[in-house]
C-alpha positions in Angstrom: 24.4 8.1 -0.8 25.5 11.5 -2.4 22.8 14.1 -3.1 21.9 14.3 -6.8 20.1 17.5 -7.7 18.9 16.4 -11.1 17.3 13.2 -9.5 15.8 15.2 -6.7 14.2 17.7 -9.2 12.8 14.8 -11.4 11.5 13.0 -8.3 10.0 16.2 -7.0 8.1 17.1 -10.1 6.9 13.6 -10.6 5.9 13.5 -7.0 3.8 16.8 -7.4 1.7 15.4 -10.1 1.3 12.1 -8.2 0.2 13.8 -5.1 -2.4 16.0 -6.8 -3.9 13.0 -8.6 -4.0 10.9 -5.3 -5.4 13.7 -3.0 -7.8 14.8 -5.7 -9.2 11.2 -5.9 -9.1 10.8 -2.2 -11.1 14.0 -1.3 -13.3 14.4 -4.4 -15.7 11.6 -3.5 -15.9 7.8 -2.5 -16.4 7.0 -6.2 -13.1 8.7 -7.3 -11.3 7.1 -4.3 -12.7 3.7 -5.4 -11.7 4.0 -8.9 -8.2 5.3 -8.3 -7.4 2.6 -5.8 -8.9 -0.1 -8.2 -6.5 1.1 -10.9 -3.6 1.0 -8.5 -4.4 -2.5 -7.5 -4.7 -3.7 -11.0 -1.5 -2.1 -12.2 0.3 -3.3 -9.1 -0.8 -6.9 -9.7 0.5 -6.6 -13.3 3.8 -5.2 -12.1 4.1 -8.1 -9.6 3.4 -10.7 -12.3 6.2 -9.0 -14.5 8.5 -9.6 -11.6 7.2 -13.2 -11.3 8.0 -13.8 -15.0 11.6 -12.6 -14.5 11.8 -15.1 -11.5 10.8 -17.9 -13.9 7.2 -18.2 -13.0 4.1 -18.0 -15.4 1.3 -16.6 -13.4 -2.3 -17.0 -14.5 -2.7 -13.4 -15.5 -6.4 -13.4 -16.8 -7.5 -15.2 -13.6 -5.5 -12.9 -11.5 -7.2 -9.8 -13.0 -10.7 -11.2 -12.9 -10.3 -12.4 -9.3 -8.7 -8.9 -8.3 -11.8 -7.0 -9.6 -14.2 -9.3 -8.0 -12.3 -9.2 -4.7 -12.0 -5.4 -4.8 -15.7 -5.1 -5.6 -16.5 -7.2 -2.6 -14.8 -4.6 -0.4 -16.7 -1.6 -1.9 -19.1 0.1 0.4 -22.2 -0.2 -1.9 -24.4 1.5 0.7 -22.3 4.5 0.4 -22.4 4.5 -3.4 -26.2 4.3 -3.3 -26.5 7.3 -1.2 -27.0 5.7 2.2 -25.1 6.6 5.4 -25.3 3.1 7.1 -23.6 -0.2 6.4 -20.2 -0.4 7.7 -18.9 -3.9 7.6 -21.4 -4.6 4.8 -19.1 -7.0 2.8 -16.1 -7.6 5.2 -17.0 -11.2 5.8 -17.8 -11.9 2.2 -14.7 -10.4 1.0 -12.8 -12.4 3.6 -14.6 -15.6 2.5 -13.5 -15.0 -1.1 -9.9 -14.5 0.2 -9.9 -17.9 2.0 -10.9 -19.6 -1.2 -8.1 -18.2 -3.5 -5.5 -20.8 -2.5 -7.8 -23.4 -3.5 -8.7 -21.7 -6.6 -5.1 -21.4 -7.9 -4.2 -24.9 -6.7 -7.1 -26.2 -8.7 -5.9 -24.3 -11.7 -2.3 -25.8 -11.3 -4.0 -29.3 -11.9 -4.6 -28.2 -15.5 -1.3 -26.4 -15.8 1.0 -28.4 -18.3 4.1 -26.4 -17.6 7.1 -27.8 -15.8 6.3 -25.7 -12.6 2.6 -25.5 -12.0 2.9 -25.0 -8.2 5.2 -22.0 -8.4 2.8 -20.5 -11.1 -0.1 -20.9 -8.8 1.8 -19.4 -5.8 2.8 -16.3 -7.8 -0.7 -15.8 -8.9 -1.9 -16.0 -5.3 0.8 -13.7 -4.0 0.1 -11.2 -6.8 -3.4 -10.7 -5.3 -2.4 -10.8 -1.7 0.5 -8.4 -2.0 -0.8 -5.9 -4.6 -4.6 -6.0 -4.4 -5.7 -6.8 -0.9 -3.9 -4.0 0.8 -5.8 -1.6 -1.6 -9.0 -3.4 -0.7 -8.5 -2.9 2.9 -8.2 0.8 2.5 -12.1 0.8 2.2 -12.2 -0.1 5.8 -9.9 2.8 6.8 -12.1 5.5 5.0 -15.0 4.5 7.2 -13.3 4.5 10.6 -15.3 6.4 13.2 -14.2 6.3 16.8 -17.3 8.2 18.0 -19.9 5.7 16.7 -17.3 2.8 16.9 -17.7 1.9 13.2 -21.6 2.1 13.0 -21.6 5.1 10.7 -20.5 4.4 7.2 -20.1 8.1 6.0 -17.1 8.4 3.8 -14.3 10.1 5.8 -10.9 10.3 4.0 -9.1 12.2 6.8 -7.7 9.3 8.7 -6.3 7.6 5.6 -5.0 11.0 4.5 -3.1 11.2 8.0 -1.6 7.7 7.5 -0.4 8.6 4.0 1.1 11.8 5.2 3.0 9.9 7.8 4.4 7.6 5.1 5.3 10.5 2.9 7.1 12.1 5.9 9.1 9.0 6.6 10.0 8.5 2.8 11.0 12.2 2.4 13.1 12.6 5.5 14.7 9.1 5.2 15.8 10.1 1.7 17.1 13.5 2.7 18.7 12.2 5.9 20.4 9.5 4.1 21.6 11.7 1.4 23.2 14.3 3.8 24.1 12.1 6.7 24.0 8.5 5.5 27.2 6.5 6.3 26.1 3.0 7.6 24.0 0.8 5.3 20.8 -0.5 6.8 20.7 -3.8 4.8 23.1 -3.4 1.9 22.4 -6.7 0.1 18.7 -5.7 -0.3 18.7 -1.9 -0.5 22.2 -0.4 -1.0 20.9 3.2 -0.8 19.1 2.9 2.5 21.2 3.9 5.5 20.7 3.6 9.3 21.0 7.3 9.7 18.5 8.2 7.0 16.0 5.6 8.4 16.5 6.9 12.0 15.9 10.5 10.8 12.7 9.5 8.9 11.2 7.6 11.7 12.1 10.3 14.3 10.7 13.2 12.3 7.6 11.2 11.5 6.9 10.4 15.2 7.2 14.1 15.9 4.8 14.9 13.1 2.2 12.5 14.5 2.0 14.6 17.6 0.8 17.5 15.5 -1.9 15.5 13.5 -4.6 15.5 16.3 -4.7 19.4 15.9 -4.7 19.2 12.1 -6.9 16.2 11.2 -10.2 15.5 12.8 -11.7 12.1 13.9 -9.0 10.5 15.9 -7.8 11.1 19.6 -4.1 11.8 20.2 -3.2 8.5 21.5 -4.1 6.8 18.2 -2.1 9.3 16.2 1.0 8.5 18.7 0.7 4.8 18.0 0.4 5.3 14.2 3.4 7.8 14.4 5.5 4.9 15.7 4.0 2.0 13.7 3.6 3.7 10.3 7.2 4.6 9.7 8.5 1.3 10.8 6.0 -0.6 8.7 6.7 1.7 5.8 10.4 0.9 6.1 9.8 -2.8 6.1 7.5 -2.5 3.1 10.1 -0.7 1.2 12.6 -3.3 2.0 10.3 -6.1 1.0 9.8 -4.6 -2.5 13.5 -4.0 -2.8 14.1 -7.7 -2.1 11.6 -8.6 -4.8 13.2 -6.3 -7.4 16.7 -7.4 -6.4 15.7 -11.1 -6.7 14.3 -10.4 -10.3 17.4 -8.3 -11.1 15.4 -5.0 -11.9 15.7 -1.4 -10.6 12.1 -0.4 -10.7 8.7 -2.3 -10.9 7.6 -0.1 -13.7 8.0 3.2 -15.4 4.7 5.0 -14.8 6.2 7.6 -12.5 9.5 9.2 -13.7 12.1 9.2 -10.9 9.8 6.8 -8.8 9.4 3.7 -11.0 6.1 1.9 -11.0 3.1 1.6 -8.8 4.7 -0.9 -6.5 7.6 1.4 -6.1 5.3 4.3 -5.1 2.9 2.3 -2.9 5.3 -0.3 -1.4 5.0 1.3 2.0 1.2 1.5 2.1 1.1 -2.2 0.9 2.4 -3.3 4.3 0.9 -0.4 6.4 -2.7 -0.9 5.1 -3.3 -4.5 6.5 -1.4 -3.9 9.8 -3.2 -0.6 10.5 -6.5 -2.1 9.5 -6.0 -4.8 12.1 -5.0 -2.3 14.8 -8.1 -0.3 14.3 -10.3 -3.3 14.5 -8.5 -4.6 17.7 -9.0 -1.2 19.3 -12.7 -1.4 18.2 -12.6 1.8 16.2 
């Protein structure tokens, strides 16, 4: 993959604006964080349903948006919004209960679907929520991680999520640059022609090295946790990128949207976090953080 200066400049300028908005939302307050990722979830669900339509499905858009908002609201820490500092785990079980009911909801809607393919329509509607919305919901768990009190404190702490996002950016940036300058062997050419073995290895390697510095830069987590994340995040981010590439290639499109010049849509920008979010959330809970 040859280095294209014009493309790199466009991507860089767009990335600067995106980074400022994301970090501003993340660090300003829990309210701004909540609103930002709600918007990301809804736009992402919309982009996924556009991909579904190109694949021949007719997802139940109105229901998807309504359920997405309700599900997202179920994960919000209302204790924090009301000014309290206690209540971690306030809605986790309620939110998971709603999630379990979703397949039955869309299957029920398929009963009244008079199109030729009601089951694919129901399936694409369900996957739109699971793929684009649920990972954004789970971020509400990551901003209340507290190893000192083992999850008892619900004080908003964006630093852990910031560190995870920093690892994703590191992997994306150095994989792109490494592939541009040193890439020769394609990783999975039929899915992502631009991704190379060399670029992927460079991105993962530098990100693992970066994770060793995070305990000194970011408070709240012991070194061993950042070492685990340093390995897990770039690998998961790469798979997340490949999964989204598979979706786009199946639909015959280059980008999921046009909201970010040089980067495409919301799914293009958050494809790595979409897979990282649920897996890292599970890892935190398994380690009783």
